[in-house]
N, C-alpha and C positions, 0 to 999 in steps of 0.2 A: 727807641732806645739803643743802648749804644753796641758796638760790638762786642766788647768784653762781657756786658750783661749777655749778649745773647751767648758768647760761647759758655760762658758758668751756667745758664739755661742747658743747652747743648748736654752739657759736659755732665750736671747731675742726672739727666733723661738718661740718659746712657748709662749710667754709673748705677740707677733704680735698676733698666733692665737685666743689666748683668747679674746684679743682687738676685733676680727674680728665677733668672736659669739656675744660678748655683743651688739657690734654694730647689727647683724643680728636680737637679741634678741630687741634690743628697735622698732629699725624697724618693727618687728611683733606685739608687744604691743602695738606701736604707730595706727597700722593698727586696731586694736581689740580695741581701744579707739572709735574708728570711729564704731562702731560693726553694727549700723543699714544702715550703706552704703554698709557693706559689706554684708549684709545678703540678702538686695533688688538686689544687683548687682548678688549674686547667685540664688535669686528668679527669676530676669529677664533671667538669661540664661538657669535655669531649663525650664523657659514658651517656652524659644525661642527653645530649643532642643524637647521639647514635642511637639509642633507644625510644627518642622521637621519630627520627628518619626509619628505623625499622618499624616501626607501628605503621607511618604512613604508607611506604612499601608495602604491607602485610594488607592493609587497608583498600590499597590502590589495586594490589591484585585480585580484592575479594570483589571490587565492582568488578573488577575486566570479566571474573569468574561469572560473576552476576547478569553483567551483559551479553554473556555468551551463552549462558543457559536462556536468556529471556529472546535470544532472536532465531535458538532452535528450536523452542515452543512456540514461537509464530512461526516460524515454519511449517513446523507440523499444521499446526491449525489451517494454513493456509491447504497445505497438501491433504488434508482431509475436508476441507471445503469443496474442495476441487471433487475428489473422488468421489463426495458423496451428495454432493449438490441437486443432483436429478432423481435422488431417492423420492421426495415427493413425489415426483410425477411421474414417476414409476410406479406409486403405489395407488395413484389414482386410475392410471391404466390396465392395471390387473384386474379389472373388474371388465374393462372389455375384450382383454384374452380371454378370459373364461365366458365371456360372452360368446364371440366367435367358436372355440372350442364347443360349446353347446349346442351353437349353429350348424357346424361342422356334421354335428353328429345326429341332427335331427333327418326323422325322417315322415316324409308326407307331403302333405301337400304345400305347392310353391309357392300359395300366397300367401299361406303360415308363417313359412320361412324366410319369405320377401319382409312379413311383419316384425320378425325376429331380428330380422337385420336392421330393419328401421330402428327399432328400440336400441341397438346396440353403439348403431349410428348415433342416437341423443346421449347415451352415456359418454361413450367417446368427446363428441361436441364440447360436451359440459366440462370435461376433463381441460381441453386444449383452452377453454374458455376461462375456467379459475386459473392458469398459468400465463395469462394473457397472448395468447397463441392466437391471433385472427386472418380466417380465410381473405386470400383474395380473387374472388372470383368477378371478371371485368366484365362479363358479356354485355355489349350494348356501349361500354364506355370509351370514351376517346382513349387511346393506345398511350401509355407512360410509360417510358425505358428506363425509369426509376425501379418499376413493379412489376413491369412486364417485359416476355422473352418471346420477341413474332419470330415464327418458326416459318412462316408463307405469308402471301400476300392473294387475295383473292377477290372478284368483286363481286358486289353483292347489293341486290335490289333492296332489301331490309333495313342497311344500317351507313350511314353516312361517310366519306372517304377517311382513313384515319382512323376508326372508330374498329374494335374489337368486336368480329364477327363469329368468332367459336374458341371458346377455353378448351385447350386441350390435356391441360393438366392444370389444378388450382395453384396458385401461391400463397407464402405463409408469412406472416409480419411475429415476431416476438416480443411486444412492450416497441411496437413502433417501428424496429426493425427489421431489415427484409433480410426472412430467411431464405426461402427459396421463391423466386421471379414466377409469376404465372405465366405459363406457356400457350399462345394464344396466336391464331390468324388474324390479320389485320385488314381492314377493307381497301381495296385501291382500284378506283374505278378506270 
């Protein structure tokens, strides 16, 4: 292709682009001539957007308030659960307390009083068992520092070294977790 034909082609392309720009400018000016309609439509659109924003803000505030209310309800439920967690346990111990009171008021034969105390002890042990409280009574067992607290060491012909020769106070576990270690005497020959 010759240089002049290329120049003609480039000139025609530039002229077409210029015409397209002029046409776009005329359209904008034509719309601009009707300025009130453009401003009104923009104001309507602005009002629509504002209304949508206000609605969304209201929704956010309501959701935040609901979340705060749920958090407060959950905290109260946890507090109530802590306050009244032992209610069932206490209701199981009340018959034991009643039985002990009757035993204290009893008069008469020591054997009869002892029998009543035995029955009270059975009710008490059943209440503990119901709530997974287990006694640790390690007499004759090997000393376990995780469950036992050595109070003293003493020689013994009856038990092997390192075993429990006497239990001064039983220990207790709750669902397998140590509540109180057993206080024991340990054999050392």
